[in-house]
N, C-alpha and C positions, 0 to 999 in steps of 0.2 A: 503493500500500500504505499509505502514511502516513496518508492520510485514514481508511482502515479501522481502523487502530490507534488513532487519535484518537477515533473513534466508539466503539470498544470501551471505551476508557478513560473517556469520559463516562458510558456505561451503567454501568459499575462504580462509578463515583462516586455515581450516583444510587441504585443498589442500596444501598450502605452508608449514605448519608444517611437513607434511608427505614428501613432496618433498625436503626439505632441508636435510633430512636424507637419501634418496634414490637416488642413482646415478646409471645409467646403463653404461656398457662398451661394447665393441665389443664381449668379451668372456662371459660376464654376462649382458645381456641387461635388460632393465627395461620393465616390462609388465604393460601397463597402460590400466586402465578399464574405460570406459565411459558408463553410463547408461541413458536411457530415459524411458518414460512409456512404450513404445511398443518395443524397441530394446536395443541391447547391442553391443558394440564394443570393440576390444582388439587390441592393437598395441604392438610390440616388438621394443623398441627405444634404440639406441646407443647415449647416451647423449654426449660423448666425441667428436664424429663426427657430431652430430646433425642430424642423419638420422634415418629414419624408416625402420627397417629390414624386418618387417612382419606386415600386418594389415589385420584383418578379422572382420566381423560384421555379424549380422543377416541380413543384406542386401545383403551380398555376394551371388554370384552365387553358390559357393561350398556348402554353408549352406543351400541354397534352394533346391539344388539336394539331399542332405542327410537329410534334415529336414522333419518334418511332417507338416509343415505350420505355426504353432504358433511360434512367436518370442519373446513373452514377459513373459515367465514363466521359472521356474528352469529347467525344462527339456530341453529347448532351450539353457540355459546357459551351461548345462552339454555337449550337442552336440558341442557348440561353443569351450568349453574348450578342447574337444577331438580333434577337427580340428586344433586348434592353437598348441596344443602339437605336434600333428603328423607333421605339416608343420615346426615347429622349430626343431624338431629332424631330419628331412630331410636336414634342412640347417646346421645341425651340432651343434645346441645348445641344452645343456642339463641342464644348470643352469640359473635361472633368478632371478630378484628381483622384487617383487610384489608391484605395486603402485595402491592402491585402489582409489586413486584420491579424497580423502575427503569423500568417501562414507562409510557408516557402513559395517563392514565384517559380513554380514548375508544375507540370501535369495539368489538372483541371483548371487551376487558377490562371496559368499561362494561357491555356487554350481560350479561356473566357476573355481575358484581356486582348489577345490577339484578334479574336472575333470582333470585339467591339471596335477596335481600331480600323479593321477591314470595312466595317459598315457605317463609317462616318464620324466616330467620336475621336477627339484629340486628347491625348493625356499630356 
């Protein structure tokens, strides 16, 4: 149990280290990524007002309509990134700040970010 507590503490430190440098505004919101073993979620957050502008995940109905069924792989991350980018562009948002939320920038997180870049968002 001690190893799990240390792992959790390290993740929390990484989150705060990243968060103190990354701040979202109305013109340039923060894109926060949350990952579990089976799902991925993404939110556009305005930190000045303390509101969520947009939130999508692999649980969303729009993802399930466009998806192929699987939600825990890199292909699902690419699809989620595409949906988030299209929804953000519809709301008039073109630039964002990426918050990896203490996670490593590889695998599903990287696939999500690359897909958002390909579909019109600038980091």
